Each structure stands twice: as C-alpha cells, then as structure tokens.
Backbone as CSV, one residue per row, in Angstrom:
resi,resn,N_x,N_y,N_z,CA_x,CA_y,CA_z,C_x,C_y,C_z
1,MET,86.378,-79.558,-22.000,85.087,-79.853,-21.439,85.240,-80.309,-19.992
2,GLY,84.455,-79.722,-19.099,84.474,-80.131,-17.701,83.452,-81.210,-17.433
3,ILE,83.475,-81.706,-16.226,82.480,-82.693,-15.824,81.195,-81.946,-15.504
4,GLU,80.108,-82.385,-16.111,78.820,-81.768,-15.832,78.242,-82.396,-14.579
5,LYS,77.836,-81.568,-13.627,77.318,-82.051,-12.365,75.837,-82.389,-12.495
6,SER,75.358,-83.140,-11.526,73.965,-83.537,-11.481,73.051,-82.328,-11.501
7,SER,72.044,-82.413,-12.283,71.014,-81.382,-12.348,69.780,-82.046,-12.911
8,HIS,68.765,-81.274,-13.132,67.544,-81.841,-13.694,67.787,-82.385,-15.103
9,LYS,68.852,-81.963,-15.765,69.135,-82.415,-17.124,69.892,-83.738,-17.153
10,VAL,70.514,-84.132,-16.040,71.258,-85.383,-15.986,70.322,-86.470,-15.484
11,ARG,70.125,-87.484,-16.297,69.319,-88.630,-15.882,70.272,-89.801,-15.749
12,ALA,70.412,-90.282,-14.535,71.325,-91.390,-14.281,70.833,-92.655,-14.977
13,THR,71.766,-93.431,-15.474,71.435,-94.711,-16.090,71.255,-95.758,-14.994
14,ARG,70.724,-96.900,-15.370,70.555,-97.981,-14.394,71.915,-98.443,-13.872
15,GLN,72.927,-98.427,-14.738,74.261,-98.836,-14.312,74.856,-97.841,-13.314
16,GLN,74.631,-96.550,-13.543,75.131,-95.535,-12.617,74.439,-95.656,-11.260
17,ILE,73.136,-95.852,-11.289,72.394,-95.969,-10.034,72.845,-97.213,-9.268
18,ALA,72.979,-98.338,-9.961,73.426,-99.568,-9.302,74.840,-99.402,-8.737
19,GLY,75.724,-98.787,-9.505,77.094,-98.581,-9.042,77.164,-97.639,-7.858
20,ALA,76.393,-96.568,-7.902,76.379,-95.614,-6.798,75.775,-96.258,-5.544
21,ARG,74.748,-97.064,-5.728,74.137,-97.769,-4.595,75.171,-98.653,-3.918
22,GLU,75.904,-99.414,-4.720,76.935,-100.294,-4.165,78.059,-99.481,-3.514
23,PHE,78.464,-98.393,-4.148,79.511,-97.532,-3.583,79.115,-97.052,-2.188
24,LEU,77.843,-96.703,-2.026,77.357,-96.211,-0.734,77.129,-97.326,0.281
25,GLY,77.247,-98.576,-0.168,77.048,-99.703,0.733,75.593,-99.994,1.033
26,LEU,74.715,-99.579,0.125,73.280,-99.819,0.292,72.883,-101.107,-0.408
27,THR,72.033,-101.890,0.224,71.470,-103.054,-0.453,70.326,-102.573,-1.341
28,GLN,69.846,-103.454,-2.198,68.685,-103.099,-3.014,67.489,-102.806,-2.125
29,GLY,67.347,-103.574,-1.060,66.256,-103.332,-0.115,66.364,-101.976,0.557
30,ASP,67.601,-101.598,0.940,67.824,-100.284,1.556,67.386,-99.166,0.623
31,LEU,67.881,-99.205,-0.612,67.572,-98.128,-1.550,66.088,-98.106,-1.883
32,ALA,65.488,-99.262,-2.056,64.050,-99.308,-2.356,63.256,-98.656,-1.224
33,ARG,63.612,-98.965,0.011,62.915,-98.398,1.167,63.121,-96.885,1.232
34,ILE,64.361,-96.447,1.075,64.684,-95.018,1.146,63.963,-94.242,0.050
35,ALA,63.949,-94.806,-1.158,63.341,-94.119,-2.305,61.833,-94.332,-2.388
36,GLU,61.321,-95.198,-1.516,59.886,-95.509,-1.488,59.405,-96.104,-2.807
37,VAL,60.163,-97.089,-3.281,59.758,-97.886,-4.450,59.838,-99.353,-4.042
38,GLY,59.162,-100.197,-4.770,59.202,-101.617,-4.461,60.573,-102.210,-4.756
39,ARG,60.990,-103.164,-3.914,62.286,-103.807,-4.136,62.300,-104.515,-5.489
40,GLY,61.196,-105.176,-5.852,61.112,-105.851,-7.145,61.266,-104.877,-8.304
41,THR,60.730,-103.684,-8.141,60.864,-102.645,-9.171,62.323,-102.264,-9.338
42,LEU,63.028,-102.088,-8.208,64.448,-101.732,-8.264,65.265,-102.858,-8.888
43,VAL,64.996,-104.096,-8.487,65.729,-105.239,-9.038,65.536,-105.305,-10.552
44,ALA,64.292,-105.177,-11.016,64.009,-105.218,-12.455,64.688,-104.066,-13.186
45,PHE,64.713,-102.877,-12.568,65.365,-101.716,-13.163,66.863,-101.963,-13.312
46,GLU,67.514,-102.428,-12.245,68.956,-102.649,-12.301,69.325,-103.747,-13.297
47,LYS,68.491,-104.761,-13.426,68.752,-105.844,-14.381,68.399,-105.441,-15.811
48,GLY,67.575,-104.414,-15.959,67.154,-103.977,-17.277,66.043,-104.830,-17.866
49,THR,65.318,-105.556,-17.005,64.264,-106.443,-17.507,62.922,-105.756,-17.667
50,ARG,62.782,-104.586,-17.050,61.520,-103.855,-17.167,61.824,-102.369,-17.137
51,PRO,61.339,-101.632,-18.122,61.601,-100.190,-18.100,60.817,-99.528,-16.967
52,PRO,61.465,-98.657,-16.205,60.788,-98.009,-15.075,60.009,-96.781,-15.513
53,HIS,59.103,-96.372,-14.667,58.446,-95.084,-14.860,59.478,-93.999,-14.589
54,GLU,59.348,-92.878,-15.237,60.275,-91.764,-15.029,60.295,-91.362,-13.553
55,SER,59.143,-91.385,-12.908,59.087,-90.992,-11.496,59.903,-91.945,-10.621
56,THR,59.979,-93.219,-11.001,60.770,-94.189,-10.241,62.257,-93.859,-10.336
57,VAL,62.716,-93.567,-11.537,64.127,-93.201,-11.722,64.440,-91.930,-10.937
58,GLU,63.542,-90.975,-10.971,63.753,-89.725,-10.238,63.861,-89.981,-8.736
59,LYS,63.013,-90.848,-8.196,63.068,-91.172,-6.765,64.385,-91.848,-6.403
60,LEU,64.804,-92.798,-7.218,66.058,-93.511,-6.960,67.239,-92.556,-7.029
61,GLN,67.284,-91.764,-8.071,68.391,-90.832,-8.256,68.431,-89.815,-7.117
62,HIS,67.285,-89.292,-6.753,67.224,-88.295,-5.684,67.713,-88.881,-4.360
63,ALA,67.279,-90.103,-4.040,67.689,-90.754,-2.796,69.208,-90.924,-2.734
64,ILE,69.810,-91.238,-3.861,71.260,-91.421,-3.917,71.980,-90.072,-3.850
65,GLU,71.456,-89.088,-4.549,72.087,-87.763,-4.537,72.068,-87.141,-3.143
66,LEU,71.032,-87.411,-2.364,70.976,-86.882,-1.000,72.093,-87.429,-0.131
67,ARG,72.694,-88.510,-0.561,73.789,-89.131,0.186,75.156,-88.730,-0.358
68,GLY,75.204,-87.704,-1.210,76.470,-87.136,-1.663,76.963,-87.592,-3.017
69,ILE,76.171,-88.376,-3.737,76.576,-88.814,-5.074,76.217,-87.730,-6.083
70,VAL,77.145,-87.438,-6.965,76.924,-86.492,-8.057,77.081,-87.277,-9.349
71,PHE,76.009,-87.343,-10.121,76.053,-88.035,-11.409,76.592,-87.093,-12.464
72,THR,77.368,-87.648,-13.400,77.963,-86.849,-14.467,77.539,-87.396,-15.820
73,ASN,77.651,-86.569,-16.816,77.369,-87.018,-18.182,78.374,-86.360,-19.112
74,GLY,78.008,-86.164,-20.334,78.945,-85.569,-21.278,79.982,-86.587,-21.712
75,ASP,81.240,-86.165,-21.767,82.293,-87.067,-22.239,82.763,-88.043,-21.158
76,LYS,82.296,-87.875,-19.915,82.696,-88.771,-18.821,81.481,-89.154,-17.980
77,PRO,80.587,-89.970,-18.526,79.425,-90.361,-17.727,79.856,-91.240,-16.559
78,GLY,79.244,-91.018,-15.435,79.564,-91.784,-14.246,79.023,-91.080,-13.021
79,PHE,79.762,-91.175,-11.925,79.385,-90.487,-10.694,80.617,-90.320,-9.825
80,TYR,80.510,-89.424,-8.878,81.544,-89.294,-7.858,80.868,-88.926,-6.551
81,PHE,81.589,-89.092,-5.455,81.068,-88.799,-4.132,81.605,-87.466,-3.658
82,ASP,80.710,-86.609,-3.178,81.096,-85.310,-2.623,80.388,-85.171,-1.285
83,LYS,81.115,-85.424,-0.196,80.462,-85.436,1.106,79.885,-84.081,1.484
84,THR,80.350,-82.997,0.864,79.778,-81.683,1.153,78.379,-81.547,0.581
85,LYS,77.999,-82.426,-0.338,76.673,-82.377,-0.930,75.691,-83.328,-0.234
86,ALA,76.179,-84.101,0.720,75.325,-85.061,1.411,74.401,-84.337,2.379
87,ASP,73.102,-84.582,2.244,72.100,-84.001,3.122,71.627,-84.979,4.191
88,VAL,72.022,-86.231,4.070,71.675,-87.253,5.054,72.928,-88.056,5.348
89,PRO,72.995,-88.683,6.503,74.182,-89.489,6.811,74.356,-90.632,5.821
90,THR,75.596,-90.922,5.449,75.864,-92.038,4.533,76.106,-93.306,5.301
C-alpha cells in the first residue's frame, strides 16, 4: 500500500491540521486569517471543544495545502511537505 495523497476524499483531522500549521510556522491567528475563519473557531477546533462546520475544515485544509502540505490517510495518516505543490510562499 502506498501513501494516499490529499484529494477530496482525504479529510484532515484536527491533529493533522494543527501539526501542519506548526510545521509551516503559522500561528493560530495566521491560519485563521489566511483561511478566513475566526481565530476562536480555529482554537476550539484544534482543542476539540467544538465540532466545526465541514466548510470550516475545508477552508483550513485548503489554506494549508496551498502552502505545500499533502495530507495522507490509509495505513499512514499524517502529512508531508512538498514544495513543488506550494502555490503560495511558505
């Protein structure tokens, strides 16, 4: 089994999004601004205290993927960085 790359079928978990955000050196405020979601919404999502709307997760994931993060699932859930996939400066 290979690593499955990010696609519409891969939904990043809150832990993956938080880890990828930190890997990219983004603060919660940075990611909230980039993804156009409230900082409080992002904080609650990362802590797991409030379930997010699907559209919120999609915005967060998309903002991170544009910076070269590829989320994986299957037998090796996680993420990796591929600078060739970055559409915006990291």
